[in-house]
C-alpha positions in Angstrom: 70.2 123.5 81.2 70.0 125.8 84.3 69.8 125.1 88.0 66.4 123.7 89.0 64.5 125.7 91.6 65.1 124.4 95.0 68.3 122.6 94.1 70.5 125.1 96.0 68.1 124.8 99.0 68.4 121.0 98.9 72.3 121.3 99.0 72.1 123.7 101.9 69.7 121.6 103.9 71.8 118.5 103.3 74.9 120.3 104.5 73.0 121.6 107.5 71.9 118.0 108.3 75.4 116.7 108.1 76.7 119.5 110.4 74.0 118.6 112.9 74.8 114.9 112.8 78.5 115.8 113.3 77.7 118.0 116.2 75.8 115.1 117.9 78.0 112.1 117.1 81.3 113.8 116.3 83.6 113.0 113.5 84.0 109.2 113.6 85.9 108.7 110.4 89.7 109.3 110.1 90.9 112.1 107.8 92.9 109.6 105.8 92.1 106.0 104.9 94.6 103.2 105.4 95.5 103.1 101.7 96.4 106.8 101.8 98.9 106.4 104.7 102.5 105.2 104.6 102.9 101.4 105.3 103.3 100.9 109.1 101.9 104.3 109.9 99.1 104.0 112.5 96.1 106.1 113.4 96.2 107.3 116.9 93.0 105.6 117.7 93.9 102.2 116.4 93.6 99.1 118.7 97.2 97.9 117.8 98.7 100.4 120.4 96.5 98.9 123.1 97.4 95.4 122.1 101.1 96.1 122.1 100.9 97.8 125.5 98.7 95.3 127.1 99.7 94.4 130.7 101.1 90.9 131.2 98.4 90.0 133.7 95.8 90.3 130.9 97.3 87.3 129.1 96.3 84.8 131.8 
């Protein structure tokens, strides 16, 4: 079975759409998922850092 006509074109247009969406919205997903990281290793954008460094006056 060979490649269907237009199949390569569909892949190219799909990749172009993904690039365009990434240009507009940025890369919102981390490079690794939580199950791929070592236990206790945090992503730089995690909320835990903000919660740990929360000023005392915010607890009132």
